[in-house]
C-alpha positions, 0 to 999 in steps of 0.5 A, spaced: 073 670 741 072 676 745 071 683 741 078 685 744 082 679 741 079 680 735 082 687 734 088 685 736 094 685 730 090 689 726 094 694 723 091 702 722 089 703 715 091 710 712 095 716 715 095 718 722 092 725 723 099 728 726 102 726 719 098 730 715 100 736 712 099 743 715 093 747 711 095 754 710 094 759 716 091 765 712 089 767 705 095 770 704 099 764 704 093 760 701 094 765 695 103 764 695 101 756 695 097 757 689 101 761 685 107 757 687 103 750 685 101 753 678 108 756 677 111 749 678 106 746 673 108 750 668 115 749 669 115 742 668 111 743 662 104 740 665 100 746 663 099 748 656 093 752 651 088 748 648 088 748 640 083 751 636 080 744 637 080 745 645 085 739 645 091 739 649 098 735 648 098 728 651 103 731 656 099 736 659 095 735 665 092 742 666 089 747 660 091 754 661 085 758 662 087 765 662 093 770 662 092 775 667 095 782 666 099 781 672 103 775 669 100 770 673 095 764 669 090 760 671 090 753 670 084 748 670 085 741 671 084 736 665 086 730 666 091 725 671 098 723 668 099 716 666 106 713 666 
């Protein structure tokens, strides 16, 4: 069997380069994308403040680390969501 015939019929694994999402083009775009992600996490109820023992509710995937004076919050990933 030749090398050419051995590779024939194999399907490509993984996404093609053209199908990947484009990265933000500037720091301003990256900042907006980050703020949007945090807002969405909060709206979905996936971010919560840890209790006095440092534990999060089971539904929370992100911990609210701090609230900034401008109204934005900083989150840190705590775990993945299991369905």
